[in-house]
C-alpha positions in Angstrom: 7.8 -24.9 -57.0 6.8 -22.7 -60.1 5.7 -19.1 -59.2 2.2 -19.6 -60.8 1.6 -22.7 -58.7 2.7 -20.9 -55.6 0.4 -18.0 -56.3 -2.5 -20.4 -56.9 -1.9 -22.1 -53.6 -1.6 -18.8 -51.8 -4.9 -17.7 -53.4 -6.6 -20.8 -52.0 -5.1 -20.3 -48.6 -6.3 -16.7 -48.4 -9.8 -17.6 -49.7 -10.0 -20.0 -46.7 -8.2 -17.8 -44.3 -11.2 -16.7 -42.2 -11.7 -20.4 -41.4 -8.0 -21.2 -40.8 -6.6 -18.2 -38.9 -6.9 -18.3 -35.1 -8.8 -15.3 -33.6 -6.6 -12.5 -32.2 -6.7 -11.6 -28.6 -8.9 -8.5 -29.4 -11.7 -10.3 -31.3 -13.3 -13.6 -32.0 -14.2 -15.4 -35.3 -17.8 -14.5 -34.6 -16.9 -10.8 -34.4 -15.1 -11.0 -37.7 -17.9 -12.9 -39.4 -20.2 -10.0 -38.4 -17.9 -7.5 -40.0 -17.7 -9.5 -43.2 -21.4 -9.8 -43.3 -21.9 -6.1 -42.7 -19.4 -5.3 -45.5 -21.3 -7.2 -48.1 -22.6 -4.8 -50.8 -20.7 -1.8 -49.5 -18.6 0.5 -51.7 -15.2 1.4 -50.1 -13.8 4.7 -51.1 -10.0 4.1 -50.8 -8.1 7.4 -51.0 -4.6 6.6 -52.2 -1.9 8.3 -54.2 -2.6 7.8 -57.9 0.7 8.8 -59.5 2.1 5.4 -60.5 0.5 3.1 -63.1 1.7 -0.1 -61.5 0.4 0.9 -58.1 -2.9 1.9 -59.6 -3.1 -1.5 -61.3 -2.3 -3.3 -58.1 -5.1 -1.4 -56.2 -7.5 -2.3 -59.1 -6.5 -5.9 -58.7 -7.1 -5.9 -55.0 -10.5 -4.4 -55.7 -11.4 -7.1 -58.1 -10.4 -9.8 -55.5 -12.5 -8.5 -52.7 -15.4 -7.9 -55.1 -15.3 -11.6 -56.1 -14.8 -12.9 -52.6 -16.8 -10.6 -50.4 -19.2 -8.8 -52.7 -17.4 -5.5 -51.9 -16.8 -2.7 -54.4 -13.6 -0.6 -54.1 -13.3 2.8 -55.6 -9.7 4.2 -55.9 -9.9 7.9 -55.2 -6.6 9.0 -56.8 -4.8 11.6 -54.8 -1.8 13.8 -55.8 -1.2 14.5 -52.1 -2.5 12.5 -49.2 -3.1 15.7 -47.4 -6.1 16.2 -49.7 -7.9 13.3 -47.9 -6.8 14.5 -44.5 -8.2 17.9 -45.1 -11.5 16.4 -46.3 -11.9 14.4 -43.1 -11.0 17.4 -41.0 -13.5 19.6 -42.8 -16.2 17.0 -42.1 -15.4 16.9 -38.4 -15.4 20.7 -38.2 -18.9 20.6 -39.9 -20.1 18.1 -37.4 -20.4 15.2 -39.8 -19.6 12.4 -37.4 -20.8 9.5 -39.6 -21.3 8.9 -43.3 -18.0 10.4 -44.2 -16.7 10.4 -47.8 -13.4 8.7 -47.0 -13.4 5.0 -46.0 -9.7 4.1 -46.2 -6.5 6.1 -46.6 -3.0 5.1 -47.6 -1.0 7.1 -45.2 2.1 7.7 -43.1 4.3 10.3 -41.6 3.0 13.9 -41.0 -0.4 13.0 -42.4 -1.0 10.2 -39.8 0.4 12.5 -37.1 -2.1 15.2 -38.1 -5.0 12.8 -38.1 -4.1 11.3 -34.8 -3.5 14.7 -33.2 -6.9 16.0 -34.4 -8.9 12.8 -33.5 -9.7 12.0 -37.1 -9.1 8.2 -36.9 -11.3 5.3 -36.1 -10.7 3.8 -32.6 -8.1 1.0 -32.5 -9.2 -1.6 -35.0 -6.2 -3.5 -36.4 -6.0 -6.3 -33.8 -9.5 -7.4 -34.9 -8.1 -8.4 -38.3 -7.4 -12.1 -38.7 -4.3 -11.4 -40.8 -2.8 -8.8 -38.4 -1.1 -11.6 -36.4 1.0 -12.3 -39.5 2.9 -9.1 -39.0 4.4 -10.3 -35.7 4.7 -6.9 -34.2 6.4 -8.3 -31.1 9.5 -9.1 -33.2 9.0 -6.2 -35.7 8.7 -3.1 -33.4 9.2 -0.7 -36.4 5.6 -1.6 -37.5 4.3 0.0 -34.3 5.8 3.4 -35.1 5.1 5.8 -37.9 7.9 8.3 -38.3 8.5 7.9 -34.5 4.8 8.4 -33.6 3.1 5.4 -31.9 0.6 3.7 -34.1 -1.6 2.5 -31.2 -3.8 0.4 -33.4 -5.1 3.3 -35.4 -3.5 2.3 -38.8 -2.5 -1.0 -40.3 1.0 -1.6 -41.7 0.9 -2.3 -45.4 4.2 -1.8 -47.1 7.9 -1.3 -46.5 10.1 1.0 -48.6 13.8 1.9 -48.7 15.7 4.7 -50.4 18.0 3.2 -53.0 20.3 4.8 -55.6 21.0 3.4 -59.0 23.5 3.8 -61.9 24.8 2.1 -64.9 27.3 -0.3 -63.4 29.2 -0.6 -66.7 29.8 3.2 -66.8 30.1 3.8 -63.1 31.3 0.6 -61.3 32.2 2.5 -58.0 29.5 5.1 -57.3 29.7 7.5 -54.4 28.4 5.8 -51.3 27.8 8.8 -49.0 26.6 12.4 -49.3 30.1 13.6 -48.9 31.3 11.3 -51.7 28.4 12.4 -53.8 29.4 16.0 -53.5 33.0 15.2 -54.5 31.8 13.1 -57.5 29.5 16.0 -58.6 32.5 18.4 -58.5 34.2 16.2 -61.1 30.9 15.5 -63.0 28.9 18.7 -63.0 25.4 18.6 -64.3 25.1 14.8 -63.9 23.0 14.5 -60.8 19.8 16.1 -59.5 17.0 15.4 -57.0 13.2 15.8 -57.2 11.7 19.2 -56.3 10.5 19.4 -52.7 7.8 19.1 -51.4 7.7 15.9 -53.6 8.1 13.0 -51.2 11.3 11.8 -52.8 12.9 15.2 -52.9 12.2 15.8 -49.2 13.5 12.3 -48.5 16.8 13.3 -50.1 17.0 16.3 -47.8 16.4 14.1 -44.7 19.0 11.6 -45.9 21.7 14.2 -46.2 20.7 15.8 -42.8 20.7 12.4 -41.0 24.3 11.8 -42.4 25.6 15.3 -41.5 23.7 16.5 -38.4 25.8 16.9 -35.3 22.8 16.1 -33.1 20.8 13.4 -34.9 18.8 12.7 -31.7 17.0 16.1 -32.2 15.5 14.8 -35.4 13.5 12.2 -33.6 11.7 14.8 -31.5 9.3 17.5 -32.7 11.1 20.1 -34.7 9.7 22.9 -32.5 11.7 21.5 -29.6 15.1 21.9 -31.4 17.3 24.8 -32.4 16.2 24.4 -36.0 18.8 26.7 -37.5 21.7 25.0 -35.7 20.5 21.4 -36.4 19.9 22.0 -40.1 22.9 24.3 -40.8 25.0 21.3 -42.2 22.2 20.5 -44.7 22.0 24.0 -46.1 25.8 24.3 -46.3 25.8 21.1 -48.2 23.1 22.2 -50.6 24.8 25.5 -51.2 27.8 23.6 -52.4 25.9 21.0 -54.4 23.4 23.1 -56.2 25.7 24.8 -58.7 26.9 21.3 -59.7 23.4 19.9 -60.3 21.7 19.3 -63.6 20.7 22.7 -65.1 22.6 24.2 -62.1 19.5 23.7 -59.9 17.5 26.2 -62.0 14.9 23.4 -62.4 14.3 20.0 -60.8 12.6 16.8 -61.9 9.1 16.3 -60.5 9.4 12.7 -59.1 11.1 9.4 -59.4 9.7 8.7 -62.9 11.0 12.0 -64.1 14.5 11.2 -62.7 14.4 7.9 -64.5 13.6 9.6 -67.8 16.6 12.0 -67.3 18.8 9.0 -66.8 17.3 7.3 -69.8 18.0 10.4 -71.9 21.6 10.4 -70.7 21.1 13.7 -68.8 22.2 12.3 -65.4 24.3 9.4 -64.3 22.9 8.7 -60.8 19.3 8.5 -59.8 17.4 7.2 -56.8 14.0 6.0 -55.8 12.1 4.8 -52.7 11.7 1.3 -54.3 14.0 -1.4 -55.4 11.7 -1.9 -58.4 12.2 1.5 -60.1 15.4 0.6 -61.8 14.2 -2.9 -62.8 11.1 -1.4 -64.3 13.3 0.9 -66.4 15.3 -2.0 -67.6 12.3 -4.1 -68.5 10.7 -1.2 -70.4 13.9 -0.6 -72.3 14.4 2.9 -70.9 17.5 1.9 -69.0 20.5 -0.3 -69.9 20.5 -3.8 -68.7 23.6 -3.0 -66.6 21.8 -0.6 -64.3 22.1 -1.7 -60.7 20.9 -0.4 -57.3 23.2 0.5 -54.5 23.0 2.2 -51.1 25.1 4.5 -49.0 27.5 2.8 -46.5 26.0 4.7 -43.6 22.5 3.3 -44.5 19.5 4.9 -46.2 16.1 6.0 -45.0 13.4 3.4 -44.8 9.9 3.5 -43.6 6.6 1.7 -43.3 3.4 2.9 -44.9 0.0 2.1 -43.6 -3.7 2.2 -44.3 -6.1 4.0 -41.8 -9.9 4.3 -41.4 -11.3 7.8 -40.6 -13.4 8.2 -37.5 -16.6 8.8 -39.5 -16.1 6.4 -42.4 -19.4 5.4 -44.0 -18.2 1.9 -44.8 -15.8 1.0 -42.0 -16.7 -2.7 -42.2 -15.8 -2.9 -45.9 -12.6 -0.9 -45.2 -11.5 -3.6 -42.6 -12.3 -6.4 -45.0 -10.2 -4.7 -47.7 -7.4 -4.0 -45.2 -7.4 -7.6 -44.0 -7.1 -8.9 -47.6 -4.2 -6.4 -48.2 -2.3 -8.2 -45.3 -2.9 -11.7 -46.8 0.1 -13.6 -48.0 -1.4 -13.7 -51.5 -1.8 -9.9 -51.7 1.6 -9.2 -50.0 3.4 -11.6 -52.4 1.9 -10.0 -55.4 2.9 -6.5 -54.1 6.5 -7.6 -53.6 6.7 -9.0 -57.1 8.5 -6.3 -59.3 6.3 -7.3 -62.2 3.3 -5.9 -60.3 4.9 -3.4 -57.9 8.1 -4.4 -56.1 7.2 -3.2 -52.6 8.6 -5.2 -49.7 6.2 -7.1 -47.4 5.3 -6.3 -43.8 4.6 -9.9 -43.0 6.9 -11.9 -40.7 8.0 -14.9 -42.7 8.2 -17.0 -39.6 4.5 -16.5 -39.1 3.7 -18.0 -42.5 3.5 -21.6 -43.6 6.7 -23.1 -45.0 5.4 -22.8 -48.6 4.3 -19.2 -48.2 7.6 -18.2 -46.6 9.6 -19.9 -49.4 7.5 -18.0 -52.0 8.7 -14.7 -50.6 12.3 -15.8 -50.1 12.7 -17.3 -53.6 11.1 -14.4 -55.5 13.2 -12.9 -58.3 13.3 -9.2 -57.4 14.7 -8.2 -60.8 18.1 -7.6 -62.3 18.7 -4.3 -60.5 17.7 -5.3 -57.0 20.0 -5.8 -54.1 19.5 -8.9 -51.9 18.3 -8.2 -48.4 21.7 -8.8 -46.9 23.3 -6.1 -49.0 20.8 -3.3 -48.2 22.8 -2.3 -45.2 21.3 -0.5 -42.2 18.1 1.4 -42.3 17.9 5.0 -41.1 14.6 5.7 -39.3 12.5 8.6 -40.6 12.7 11.8 -38.5 9.7 13.0 -36.5 6.9 14.1 -38.8 7.1 17.8 -38.1 10.6 18.0 -39.6 9.1 17.3 -43.0 7.1 20.5 -43.2 9.9 22.5 -41.5 12.5 21.3 -44.0 10.3 22.0 -47.0 9.4 25.5 -45.9 13.0 26.4 -45.3 14.1 24.8 -48.6 11.4 26.8 -50.4 12.6 30.0 -48.7 16.2 29.4 -49.8 16.0 27.7 -53.1 12.6 27.9 -54.8 12.8 29.2 -58.3 11.1 32.6 -58.5 
């Protein structure tokens, strides 16, 4: 079936979904109808990272869809760091503003979710009341119930999956290094041809965690709060590794790229030979824009690479919580998830369980062309779970103390 026809059918399905989807255990159709009615005319302030043009365009598209279907306006509050929104909600709680908050929905995971949960900044459990929530099939996808090891407890809705993938020009480098140890040996023979983004950028910190997960003698400690571990002992292998790697990096680690896009530009300019991203679509986008050669391909480390789920959450004092739920439910629809997975629009993997979809919907996901650089699912290897959230700040602080350019 042609992709456009599949999208049209999925659009019709989602438009009728409130009538077709059975009520979840935690709600009834009447309850959901009340939420939809209350959401009419609301303006949802969705605080979400605004650093990628394709993601921004996707969020704009989602806003257009819910405006047309539910008379609901979406304003994308573009963040450079999700912590900005967390701080805003915390400040409102401290000031006693228990309703009418400025933030209605947040794209969130990791340490930011943990901080909001710890400080009581999230709306009471709400996700089971969404008609589309059943399509995530959490019973058979337990990773959706944990956010960097912290139980979600219905306080946020899974929205997107991501995996760390490396990429290179296969014509020039057919056998790339497939572990952190192999990468170091390759860098010794090819000095200046690799780098990583500057922490605390998400991707730069992810590289630190990837290396630490590979090299730590006590990996179990990384899945408990950092304060409970002997930090110096657990992280010593990482710093030893970076001490050896940094003199071999692009510009000898005197400067670092800002993010995935900056790494891609370095590769386009021939400055580096290996780059990485937290999305299979990064290299494909480079190929399609003409930045990267058509022979660029993704690859992963043999031991596996870090993967995680990102979520959307509603603050405890959201002014438009009904509209936020309606928008969140649409984001979980097969139509919205299929568009998000399409590399033309974003390239982010779905959180839906394909077995929970209709045959046509499931086939649309399975048959999607993920682009020339992408690896098929059966070649992505094992996924390494993200460490406990507090390791993020601890690693960034120690990296800054040791290596920040002054």
